[in-house]
C-alpha positions in Angstrom: 25.9 -51.3 -122.1 22.2 -51.0 -121.6 20.4 -47.9 -122.7 19.1 -45.7 -119.9 15.8 -45.7 -121.5 15.5 -49.4 -121.2 12.3 -50.2 -119.3 14.0 -52.6 -117.0 16.7 -50.1 -116.2 14.0 -47.5 -115.5 12.3 -49.9 -113.2 15.5 -50.8 -111.5 16.4 -47.2 -111.0 13.0 -46.4 -109.6 13.2 -49.4 -107.3 16.7 -48.6 -106.3 15.8 -45.0 -105.6 12.7 -46.2 -103.6 14.9 -48.5 -101.6 17.4 -45.7 -101.0 14.6 -43.4 -100.0 13.0 -46.0 -97.7 16.4 -46.7 -96.2 17.1 -43.0 -95.7 13.6 -42.5 -94.4 14.0 -45.5 -92.0 17.4 -44.3 -91.0 16.1 -40.8 -90.4 13.1 -42.0 -88.6 15.3 -44.3 -86.5 17.6 -41.5 -85.7 14.7 -39.2 -84.9 13.1 -41.9 -82.8 16.4 -42.6 -81.0 17.0 -38.9 -80.6 13.4 -38.5 -79.4 13.8 -41.3 -77.0 17.0 -39.8 -75.7 15.2 -36.5 -75.3 12.4 -38.2 -73.6 14.8 -40.0 -71.3 16.6 -36.7 -70.6 13.3 -34.9 -70.1 12.2 -37.6 -67.7 15.4 -37.5 -65.8 15.2 -33.7 -65.7 11.6 -33.8 -64.6 12.4 -36.5 -62.0 15.3 -34.4 -60.8 13.1 -31.3 -60.6 10.4 -33.3 -58.8 13.0 -34.7 -56.4 14.4 -31.2 -55.8 10.9 -29.7 -55.4 9.9 -32.6 -53.1 13.0 -32.1 -51.0 12.5 -28.3 -51.1 8.9 -28.8 -50.0 10.0 -31.1 -47.1 12.7 -28.7 -46.1 10.2 -25.8 -46.2 7.7 -27.9 -44.3 10.3 -28.5 -41.6 11.2 -24.8 -41.6 7.5 -23.8 -41.2 7.1 -26.4 -38.5 10.2 -25.0 -36.8 8.8 -21.5 -37.1 5.4 -22.5 -35.7 7.2 -24.3 -32.9 9.3 -21.2 -32.2 6.2 -19.0 -32.4 4.3 -21.3 -30.0 7.3 -21.3 -27.6 7.6 -17.6 -27.9 3.9 -17.1 -27.1 4.2 -19.4 -24.1 7.2 -17.6 -22.9 5.4 -14.2 -23.4 2.4 -15.5 -21.5 4.7 -16.8 -18.7 6.5 -13.5 -18.6 3.2 -11.6 -18.4 2.1 -13.9 -15.6 5.4 -13.4 -13.8 5.2 -9.6 -14.2 1.6 -9.7 -12.8 2.9 -11.8 -9.9 5.8 -9.4 -9.3 3.4 -6.4 -9.5 1.0 -8.1 -7.0 3.9 -8.9 -4.7 5.2 -5.3 -5.0 1.7 -4.1 -4.3 1.5 -6.3 -1.2 4.9 -5.2 0.0 3.9 -1.6 -0.6 0.7 -2.2 1.3 2.6 -3.8 4.1 5.1 -0.9 4.1 2.2 1.5 4.3 0.7 -0.5 7.2 4.1 -0.6 8.8 4.5 3.1 8.4 1.1 3.7 9.9 1.8 1.3 12.8 5.2 3.1 13.4 3.4 6.4 13.2 0.8 5.3 15.7 3.5 3.9 18.0 5.3 7.2 17.8 2.1 9.1 18.5 1.4 6.9 21.5 4.9 7.3 22.7 4.7 11.1 22.3 1.3 11.1 24.0 2.5 8.9 26.8 5.6 11.2 27.2 3.3 14.2 27.4 1.0 12.4 29.9 4.0 11.4 32.0 5.3 15.0 31.9 1.8 16.2 32.8 1.6 13.7 35.7 5.0 14.8 36.9 4.0 18.4 36.6 0.7 17.7 38.3 2.4 15.7 41.1 4.7 18.6 41.7 1.8 21.1 41.6 -0.2 18.9 44.0 2.8 18.7 46.4 3.0 22.5 46.3 -0.7 22.7 46.9 -0.6 20.3 49.7 2.3 22.3 51.2 0.2 25.4 50.9 -2.8 23.6 52.4 -0.7 22.4 55.4 0.7 25.9 55.9 -2.8 27.4 55.7 -4.1 24.8 58.0 -1.4 25.5 60.6 -2.1 29.3 60.3 -5.9 29.2 60.3 -6.7 26.2 62.5 -5.2 27.6 65.7 -6.0 31.3 65.2 -9.3 31.3 63.3 -10.9 28.1 64.3 -10.6 26.4 60.9 -11.2 22.7 60.6 -10.3 20.7 57.5 -11.9 17.4 56.7 -11.3 14.9 53.9 -14.5 13.9 52.2 -15.2 10.9 50.0 -14.3 11.6 46.3 -11.0 13.3 47.1 -12.7 16.4 48.4 -11.7 18.7 51.3 -14.2 20.4 53.5 -13.2 23.7 55.1 -15.2 24.6 58.2 -15.0 28.0 59.9 -16.4 27.8 63.4 -15.6 31.3 64.8 -17.3 33.5 62.2 -20.3 34.1 64.5 -18.9 34.2 68.0 -22.4 34.6 69.4 -23.4 31.3 68.0 -20.8 28.5 68.4 -23.0 26.1 66.5 -23.1 28.4 63.4 -20.5 27.2 60.9 -19.5 28.5 57.5 -18.1 25.8 55.0 -17.0 25.3 51.5 -15.7 22.2 49.7 -12.8 22.0 47.3 -11.1 19.4 45.2 -8.1 19.3 42.8 -9.4 18.3 39.3 -7.8 16.2 36.6 -5.9 19.2 35.3 -4.3 19.7 38.7 -6.3 22.9 39.4 -8.3 23.9 42.4 -12.0 23.6 42.0 -14.7 24.9 44.4 -17.4 22.3 44.7 -19.8 24.0 47.0 -20.2 26.8 49.6 -22.5 27.1 52.5 -23.7 29.8 52.7 -23.2 30.5 49.0 -20.8 33.3 48.0 -21.5 35.3 44.9 -17.8 36.1 44.5 -16.6 32.5 44.9 -15.9 32.1 41.2 -13.7 35.2 41.2 -11.9 34.0 44.3 -11.3 30.6 42.6 -9.9 32.3 39.5 -7.5 34.4 41.7 -6.4 31.3 43.4 -5.5 29.7 40.1 -3.6 32.7 39.1 -1.6 33.3 42.3 -1.5 29.8 43.8 -1.6 31.6 47.2 -4.0 29.4 49.3 -3.5 31.3 52.5 -4.7 34.5 50.8 -7.6 32.6 49.3 -8.7 31.3 52.8 -8.4 34.8 54.2 -10.6 36.2 51.4 -13.2 33.5 51.8 -13.3 34.1 55.6 -13.7 37.8 55.0 -16.6 37.2 52.7 -18.2 34.9 55.2 -17.8 37.5 57.9 -19.6 40.0 55.7 -22.6 37.6 55.7 -22.6 37.3 59.5 -25.8 38.7 61.0 -25.4 41.8 63.2 
């Protein structure tokens, strides 16, 4: 058995230990390299998976944002359309309201015209009745005064009547006393003129309006004319 102190043994031992160390170092390095490669591959796969997930998430988010923008644009368009429709409806309502106001005014005017025409018709009927009564009074007065008092009644242009008294001055048959009368738009008697003038004619006319007694009016006018007769 060789002695452990033998130089060859020592060299062999050192060489063997160096080989073992190198083998172990190589094995450890190989294992570490293999482990590192596995970790790198795993890391790459993880990173690739994360990148794929992020890319998919980004695309999904992009689609969501595009959808939101589309909805927002569509909503803005709908709101604008709604505002336009509301403005159109408000304009139509304003036009309808204006037409209703015009219609109400037209109906009001028609009603006013109808009432006015009814009043005019009533007034015409009333005036016609009053005129008939006045004509009746005139005819009655004519019959009374024409034969007894020498009264002549003439119709003058302009719907006027001339009353001529011929027997006021019996000494002068050519001397006549006259006055003209008409019925105005209100259906009232109106003295147009008197020859000779009578100061009290306005008073006599007023009394005639109040009493509608034409015979008494003629008698009063004749009496006033007689008072003017020269002695």
